[in-house]
DSSP file (Angstrom, degrees, kcal/mol; ACC not computed):
  #  RESIDUE AA STRUCTURE BP1 BP2  ACC     N-H-->O    O-->H-N    N-H-->O    O-->H-N    TCO  KAPPA ALPHA  PHI   PSI    X-CA   Y-CA   Z-CA
    1    1 A M              0   0    0      0, 0.0     2,-0.1     0, 0.0     0, 0.0   0.000 360.0 360.0 360.0 140.6   20.8   -5.1    5.4
    2    2 A T     >  -     0   0    0      1,-0.1     4,-2.6     4,-0.0     5,-0.2  -0.372 360.0-107.1 -80.7 168.2   21.7   -5.5    1.8
    3    3 A S  H  > S+     0   0    0      1,-0.2     4,-2.6     2,-0.2     5,-0.2   0.899 121.2  54.0 -61.9 -36.5   21.9   -2.6   -0.7
    4    4 A T  H  > S+     0   0    0      2,-0.2     4,-2.6     1,-0.2    -1,-0.2   0.885 109.6  48.0 -64.6 -39.2   18.6   -3.7   -2.3
    5    5 A E  H  > S+     0   0    0      2,-0.2     4,-2.6     1,-0.2    -1,-0.2   0.906 111.6  49.6 -65.9 -42.4   16.9   -3.6    1.2
    6    6 A I  H  X S+     0   0    0     -4,-2.6     4,-2.3     2,-0.2    -2,-0.2   0.956 112.9  47.4 -62.2 -46.7   18.4   -0.2    1.9
    7    7 A L  H  X S+     0   0    0     -4,-2.6     4,-3.1     1,-0.2     5,-0.2   0.946 113.1  48.9 -54.8 -52.7   17.2    1.1   -1.5
    8    8 A N  H  X S+     0   0    0     -4,-2.6     4,-2.3     1,-0.2    -1,-0.2   0.903 110.2  50.3 -55.7 -43.9   13.8   -0.3   -1.0
    9    9 A G  H  X S+     0   0    0     -4,-2.6     4,-1.5     2,-0.2    -1,-0.2   0.841 112.6  46.9 -64.7 -37.0   13.5    1.2    2.5
   10   10 A I  H  X S+     0   0    0     -4,-2.3     4,-2.2     2,-0.2    -2,-0.2   0.921 112.9  49.5 -69.6 -45.1   14.5    4.6    1.1
   11   11 A A  H  X S+     0   0    0     -4,-3.1     4,-2.5     1,-0.2    -2,-0.2   0.864 107.4  55.1 -58.6 -37.2   12.0    4.3   -1.8
   12   12 A N  H  X S+     0   0    0     -4,-2.3     4,-2.2    -5,-0.2    -1,-0.2   0.937 109.5  46.2 -66.6 -43.3    9.2    3.3    0.5
   13   13 A E  H  X S+     0   0    0     -4,-1.5     4,-1.9     1,-0.2    -2,-0.2   0.889 112.7  50.5 -67.3 -37.2    9.7    6.5    2.7
   14   14 A I  H  X S+     0   0    0     -4,-2.2     4,-2.4     1,-0.2    -1,-0.2   0.901 110.8  48.5 -64.4 -42.6    9.9    8.7   -0.4
   15   15 A K  H  X S+     0   0    0     -4,-2.5     4,-2.8     2,-0.2     5,-0.2   0.876 107.6  55.7 -69.6 -35.1    6.7    7.2   -1.8
   16   16 A R  H  X S+     0   0    0     -4,-2.2     4,-2.5     1,-0.2    -1,-0.2   0.944 110.8  45.4 -61.3 -45.0    4.9    7.7    1.6
   17   17 A V  H  X S+     0   0    0     -4,-1.9     4,-2.2     2,-0.2    -2,-0.2   0.915 113.0  49.0 -62.7 -43.6    5.8   11.3    1.4
   18   18 A Q  H  X S+     0   0    0     -4,-2.4     4,-0.7     1,-0.2    -2,-0.2   0.919 113.9  47.0 -61.9 -41.6    4.7   11.6   -2.2
   19   19 A I  H >< S+     0   0    0     -4,-2.8     3,-1.0     1,-0.2     6,-0.2   0.959 114.5  44.3 -63.9 -50.6    1.4    9.9   -1.5
   20   20 A Q  H 3< S+     0   0    0     -4,-2.5    -1,-0.2     1,-0.3    -2,-0.2   0.803 116.6  47.0 -69.8 -29.2    0.5   11.9    1.6
   21   21 A N  H 3< S+     0   0    0     -4,-2.2    -1,-0.3    -5,-0.2    -2,-0.2   0.463  83.7 114.4 -89.4  -2.2    1.6   15.3    0.0
   22   22 A H  S X< S-     0   0    0     -3,-1.0     3,-1.5    -4,-0.7     4,-0.5  -0.451  72.8-128.8 -72.4 137.5   -0.3   14.6   -3.3
   23   23 A P  T 3  S+     0   0    0      0, 0.0     4,-0.3     0, 0.0     3,-0.2   0.757 108.0  48.1 -62.4 -20.2   -3.2   17.1   -3.8
   24   24 A K  T 3> S+     0   0    0      1,-0.1     4,-2.3     2,-0.1     5,-0.2   0.542  86.1  93.0 -92.1  -6.7   -5.7   14.3   -4.5
   25   25 A Y  H <> S+     0   0    0     -3,-1.5     4,-3.1     1,-0.2     5,-0.3   0.907  82.4  49.8 -56.1 -51.2   -4.6   12.2   -1.5
   26   26 A A  H  > S+     0   0    0     -4,-0.5     4,-1.9     1,-0.2    -1,-0.2   0.896 115.3  43.0 -61.7 -42.4   -7.2   13.4    1.0
   27   27 A A  H  > S+     0   0    0     -4,-0.3     4,-1.0     2,-0.2    -1,-0.2   0.877 116.1  48.9 -69.3 -36.9  -10.2   12.9   -1.4
   28   28 A W  H  < S+     0   0    0     -4,-2.3     4,-0.4     2,-0.2     3,-0.3   0.933 112.3  47.8 -65.1 -47.6   -8.9    9.5   -2.5
   29   29 A S  H >< S+     0   0    0     -4,-3.1     3,-1.2     1,-0.2    -2,-0.2   0.873 108.9  53.2 -61.7 -42.3   -8.4    8.4    1.0
   30   30 A A  H 3< S+     0   0    0     -4,-1.9    -1,-0.2    -5,-0.3    -2,-0.2   0.783 104.2  58.9 -63.8 -27.8  -11.8    9.5    2.1
   31   31 A S  T 3< S+     0   0    0     -4,-1.0    -1,-0.3    -3,-0.3    -2,-0.2   0.618  84.8 101.2 -77.8 -13.6  -13.3    7.5   -0.7
   32   32 A L  S <  S-     0   0    0     -3,-1.2     2,-0.0    -4,-0.4    -3,-0.0  -0.419  78.6-110.1 -79.3 148.7  -11.9    4.2    0.4
   33   33 A P     >  -     0   0    0      0, 0.0     4,-2.7     0, 0.0     5,-0.2  -0.342  40.1-100.5 -68.0 160.0  -14.0    1.6    2.3
   34   34 A V  H  > S+     0   0    0      1,-0.2     4,-2.4     2,-0.2     5,-0.2   0.892 119.5  48.2 -51.2 -54.0  -13.1    1.1    5.9
   35   35 A H  H  > S+     0   0    0      1,-0.2     4,-1.6     2,-0.2    -1,-0.2   0.908 115.1  45.8 -60.7 -43.9  -11.0   -2.1    5.5
   36   36 A T  H  > S+     0   0    0      1,-0.2     4,-2.5     2,-0.2    -1,-0.2   0.897 111.0  52.6 -65.3 -43.7   -9.0   -0.7    2.6
   37   37 A R  H  X S+     0   0    0     -4,-2.7     4,-2.7     1,-0.2    -1,-0.2   0.879 106.2  54.1 -64.7 -33.7   -8.5    2.6    4.4
   38   38 A Q  H  X S+     0   0    0     -4,-2.4     4,-2.0     2,-0.2    -1,-0.2   0.893 108.9  48.4 -63.8 -38.9   -7.1    0.7    7.4
   39   39 A M  H  X S+     0   0    0     -4,-1.6     4,-2.4     2,-0.2     5,-0.2   0.894 111.4  50.9 -65.6 -39.9   -4.6   -1.1    5.2
   40   40 A L  H  X S+     0   0    0     -4,-2.5     4,-1.9     2,-0.2    -2,-0.2   0.934 109.5  48.6 -63.8 -47.3   -3.6    2.2    3.7
   41   41 A E  H  X S+     0   0    0     -4,-2.7     4,-0.7     1,-0.2    -1,-0.2   0.893 112.9  50.0 -58.9 -41.0   -3.1    3.8    7.1
   42   42 A S  H >X S+     0   0    0     -4,-2.0     4,-2.6     1,-0.2     3,-0.9   0.930 110.5  46.9 -62.8 -48.8   -1.0    0.9    8.1
   43   43 A I  H 3< S+     0   0    0     -4,-2.4    -1,-0.2     1,-0.3    -2,-0.2   0.764 108.5  57.4 -65.9 -28.1    1.2    0.8    5.0
   44   44 A L  H 3< S+     0   0    0     -4,-1.9    -1,-0.3    -5,-0.2    -2,-0.2   0.701 116.0  35.5 -76.0 -17.6    1.8    4.6    5.3
   45   45 A E  H << S+     0   0    0     -3,-0.9     2,-0.3    -4,-0.7    -2,-0.2   0.768 126.9  12.5-101.0 -34.6    3.1    4.1    8.8
   46   46 A N  S  < S-     0   0    0     -4,-2.6    -1,-0.3    -5,-0.1     2,-0.1  -0.938  78.0 -95.9-143.8 159.7    5.0    0.8    8.6
   47   47 A D        -     0   0    0     -2,-0.3    37,-0.1     1,-0.1    36,-0.1  -0.425  59.0 -87.2 -67.4 150.4    6.4   -1.8    6.2
   48   48 A L        -     0   0    0     35,-0.5    -1,-0.1    -2,-0.1    39,-0.1  -0.168  44.1-165.9 -60.9 157.5    4.2   -4.7    5.6
   49   49 A T    >>  -     0   0    0     -3,-0.1     4,-1.6     1,-0.0     3,-0.5  -0.859  41.3 -97.9-134.8 165.7    4.3   -7.8    7.7
   50   50 A P  H 3> S+     0   0    0      0, 0.0     4,-2.0     0, 0.0     5,-0.1   0.866 126.3  57.4 -54.3 -34.8    2.9  -11.3    7.4
   51   51 A E  H 3> S+     0   0    0      1,-0.2     4,-2.3     2,-0.2     5,-0.1   0.853 100.7  56.9 -67.8 -32.8    0.0  -10.1    9.5
   52   52 A S  H <> S+     0   0    0     -3,-0.5     4,-2.3     2,-0.2    -1,-0.2   0.895 104.8  52.2 -58.9 -40.0   -0.7   -7.3    6.9
   53   53 A I  H  X S+     0   0    0     -4,-1.6     4,-2.7     2,-0.2    -2,-0.2   0.945 109.1  48.7 -62.6 -46.8   -1.0  -10.0    4.3
   54   54 A L  H  X S+     0   0    0     -4,-2.0     4,-1.4     1,-0.2    -1,-0.2   0.895 110.4  51.3 -60.2 -39.7   -3.5  -11.9    6.4
   55   55 A F  H  < S+     0   0    0     -4,-2.3     4,-0.3     2,-0.2    -1,-0.2   0.894 110.7  48.8 -62.9 -38.6   -5.5   -8.7    7.0
   56   56 A A  H >< S+     0   0    0     -4,-2.3     3,-1.7     1,-0.2    -2,-0.2   0.909 108.2  54.5 -66.0 -42.8   -5.5   -8.0    3.2
   57   57 A Q  H 3< S+     0   0    0     -4,-2.7    -1,-0.2     1,-0.3    -2,-0.2   0.805 103.7  55.8 -61.4 -27.8   -6.7  -11.5    2.6
   58   58 A A  T 3< S+     0   0    0     -4,-1.4    -1,-0.3    -5,-0.2    -2,-0.2   0.540  83.9 115.1 -81.4  -8.3   -9.6  -11.0    5.0
   59   59 A A  S <  S-     0   0    0     -3,-1.7     5,-0.1    -4,-0.3    -3,-0.0  -0.299  83.6 -91.7 -61.7 149.5  -10.8   -7.9    2.9
   60   60 A P    >>  -     0   0    0      0, 0.0     4,-2.0     0, 0.0     3,-0.8  -0.298  36.2-118.5 -55.5 144.0  -14.1   -8.3    1.3
   61   61 A K  H 3> S+     0   0    0      1,-0.3     4,-2.6     2,-0.2     5,-0.2   0.866 113.7  60.8 -57.6 -36.0  -13.7   -9.6   -2.3
   62   62 A A  H 3> S+     0   0    0      1,-0.2     4,-2.0     2,-0.2    -1,-0.3   0.895 105.2  46.5 -57.9 -40.1  -15.2   -6.5   -3.7
   63   63 A E  H <> S+     0   0    0     -3,-0.8     4,-2.4     2,-0.2     8,-0.2   0.895 111.0  51.8 -70.9 -39.7  -12.4   -4.4   -2.2
   64   64 A R  H  < S+     0   0    0     -4,-2.0     7,-0.5     1,-0.2    -2,-0.2   0.901 114.2  45.3 -59.0 -39.2   -9.7   -6.8   -3.4
   65   65 A D  H  < S+     0   0    0     -4,-2.6    -2,-0.2    -5,-0.2    -1,-0.2   0.859 117.6  42.1 -71.2 -36.0  -11.2   -6.5   -6.9
   66   66 A Q  H  < S+     0   0    0     -4,-2.0     2,-0.6    -5,-0.2    -2,-0.2   0.761 113.0  49.7 -85.3 -28.1  -11.6   -2.8   -6.8
   67   67 A Y    >X  -     0   0    0     -4,-2.4     4,-1.5    -5,-0.2     3,-1.2  -0.902  65.0-161.6-120.7 106.6   -8.3   -1.7   -5.3
   68   68 A Q  H 3> S+     0   0    0     -2,-0.6     4,-2.6     1,-0.3     5,-0.2   0.834  88.8  59.9 -55.1 -38.2   -5.2   -3.3   -6.8
   69   69 A F  H 3> S+     0   0    0      1,-0.2     4,-2.3     2,-0.2    -1,-0.3   0.818 102.8  54.0 -65.6 -27.9   -2.9   -2.6   -3.9
   70   70 A V  H <> S+     0   0    0     -3,-1.2     4,-3.2    -7,-0.2    -1,-0.2   0.952 111.1  44.6 -67.3 -49.2   -5.2   -4.7   -1.7
   71   71 A A  H  X S+     0   0    0     -4,-1.5     4,-2.2    -7,-0.5    -2,-0.2   0.873 111.4  53.8 -63.3 -36.0   -4.9   -7.6   -4.1
   72   72 A I  H  < S+     0   0    0     -4,-2.6     4,-0.3     2,-0.2    -1,-0.2   0.940 113.8  42.2 -62.1 -47.1   -1.1   -7.0   -4.3
   73   73 A I  H >< S+     0   0    0     -4,-2.3     3,-1.8     1,-0.2    -2,-0.2   0.949 113.4  51.9 -64.3 -46.7   -0.8   -7.2   -0.5
   74   74 A A  H 3< S+     0   0    0     -4,-3.2    -1,-0.2     1,-0.3    -2,-0.2   0.865 112.9  45.9 -60.5 -33.5   -3.2  -10.2   -0.2
   75   75 A G  T 3< S+     0   0    0     -4,-2.2    -1,-0.3    -5,-0.2    -2,-0.2   0.398  90.4 123.5 -90.4   8.1   -1.2  -12.1   -2.8
   76   76 A G  S <  S-     0   0    0     -3,-1.8    -3,-0.1    -4,-0.3     7,-0.1  -0.251  71.8-106.7 -70.3 153.6    2.1  -11.3   -1.3
   77   77 A D        -     0   0    0      1,-0.1     5,-0.2     5,-0.1     9,-0.1  -0.707  26.4-146.2 -74.2 117.4    4.7  -13.9   -0.1
   78   78 A P        +     0   0    0      0, 0.0    -1,-0.1     0, 0.0     5,-0.1   0.430  58.5 123.6 -73.7   3.1    4.6  -13.8    3.7
   79   79 A S    >   -     0   0    0      1,-0.2     3,-2.6   -30,-0.1     4,-0.3  -0.471  65.9-135.1 -62.5 125.5    8.3  -14.4    4.1
   80   80 A P  G >  S+     0   0    0      0, 0.0     3,-1.0     0, 0.0     4,-0.3   0.742 103.0  67.3 -58.2 -20.9    9.8  -11.6    6.1
   81   81 A A  G 3  S+     0   0    0      1,-0.2     4,-0.3     2,-0.1     3,-0.2   0.757 101.9  48.3 -67.7 -21.9   12.7  -11.3    3.6
   82   82 A N  G <> S+     0   0    0     -3,-2.6     4,-2.4    -5,-0.2    -1,-0.2   0.403  83.4  95.6 -95.3   0.2   10.1  -10.1    1.0
   83   83 A M  H <> S+     0   0    0     -3,-1.0     4,-2.3    -4,-0.3   -35,-0.5   0.851  81.8  47.7 -73.6 -33.4    8.4   -7.4    3.1
   84   84 A L  H  > S+     0   0    0     -4,-0.3     4,-2.2    -3,-0.2    -1,-0.2   0.913 115.2  47.0 -65.8 -41.4   10.3   -4.3    2.0
   85   85 A E  H  > S+     0   0    0     -4,-0.3     4,-2.7     2,-0.2    -2,-0.2   0.928 113.7  47.8 -67.3 -43.1   10.0   -5.2   -1.7
   86   86 A L  H  X S+     0   0    0     -4,-2.4     4,-2.6     1,-0.2    -1,-0.2   0.893 110.3  51.7 -60.9 -41.3    6.3   -6.0   -1.3
   87   87 A T  H  X S+     0   0    0     -4,-2.3     4,-2.8     2,-0.2    -1,-0.2   0.894 110.0  50.4 -57.2 -43.5    5.8   -2.7    0.6
   88   88 A N  H  X S+     0   0    0     -4,-2.2     4,-2.1     2,-0.2    -2,-0.2   0.927 110.7  49.0 -58.8 -48.5    7.6   -0.9   -2.3
   89   89 A F  H  X S+     0   0    0     -4,-2.7     4,-1.8     1,-0.2    -2,-0.2   0.926 113.1  45.9 -60.8 -46.8    5.4   -2.6   -4.9
   90   90 A A  H  X S+     0   0    0     -4,-2.6     4,-2.6     1,-0.2    -2,-0.2   0.920 111.9  51.4 -62.5 -44.9    2.1   -1.8   -3.0
   91   91 A L  H  X S+     0   0    0     -4,-2.8     4,-2.6     1,-0.2    -1,-0.2   0.870 106.7  54.6 -59.6 -36.3    3.2    1.9   -2.4
   92   92 A T  H  X S+     0   0    0     -4,-2.1     4,-1.9     2,-0.2    -1,-0.2   0.929 110.1  46.6 -64.1 -44.0    3.9    2.2   -6.1
   93   93 A D  H  X S+     0   0    0     -4,-1.8     4,-2.6     1,-0.2    -2,-0.2   0.903 111.4  51.0 -63.5 -41.2    0.4    1.1   -6.9
   94   94 A I  H  X S+     0   0    0     -4,-2.6     4,-2.6     1,-0.2    -2,-0.2   0.933 108.5  51.7 -66.0 -42.4   -1.1    3.4   -4.3
   95   95 A L  H  X S+     0   0    0     -4,-2.6     4,-2.1     1,-0.2    -1,-0.2   0.866 110.4  49.0 -62.2 -35.2    0.8    6.4   -5.7
   96   96 A I  H  X S+     0   0    0     -4,-1.9     4,-2.2     2,-0.2    -1,-0.2   0.916 111.1  50.5 -67.0 -43.8   -0.5    5.6   -9.2
   97   97 A A  H  X S+     0   0    0     -4,-2.6     4,-0.6     1,-0.2    -2,-0.2   0.900 110.4  49.1 -63.1 -38.6   -4.0    5.3   -7.8
   98   98 A V  H >< S+     0   0    0     -4,-2.6     3,-0.8     1,-0.2    -1,-0.2   0.935 112.1  48.0 -62.3 -47.7   -3.8    8.6   -6.0
   99   99 A R  H 3< S+     0   0    0     -4,-2.1    -2,-0.2     1,-0.2    -1,-0.2   0.829 115.9  44.4 -64.2 -31.4   -2.4   10.4   -9.2
  100  100 A E  H 3< S+     0   0    0     -4,-2.2    -1,-0.2    -5,-0.1    -2,-0.2   0.491  82.7 123.6 -92.6  -1.5   -5.2    8.9  -11.4
  101  101 A F    <<  -     0   0    0     -3,-0.8     2,-0.6    -4,-0.6   -73,-0.1  -0.365  52.2-147.9 -62.4 129.2   -8.0    9.5   -8.9
  102  102 A R        -     0   0    0     -2,-0.1     2,-0.3   -74,-0.0    -1,-0.1  -0.859   7.9-157.7-100.1 126.8  -10.7   11.6  -10.6
  103  103 A T              0   0    0     -2,-0.6   -75,-0.0     1,-0.1   -79,-0.0  -0.776 360.0 360.0-100.2 150.1  -12.6   14.0   -8.3
  104  104 A S              0   0    0     -2,-0.3    -1,-0.1     0, 0.0    -2,-0.0   0.492 360.0 360.0 -87.6 360.0  -16.1   15.2   -9.3
């Protein structure tokens, strides 16, 4: 592993903890459509794979349009060499979405 891969791997784990420990996470997660929630659960457990990209590409267009992290994953380069960086990018977007989520 290169130093960039190691740093991305560490950043991914930190972001996963930040996302799941955020006070708005439960409400935000519960508000997601089923397909998007499945993608969220997957990325919170594992780094993305080429199969994750295919799953995101199969998401309904409305979900790809509404949730930027779905579009990020769907548009990702499926090369295995890019998976840690793509995961990092998607997790960053998820963390921002959770932080900005407005509860009623």
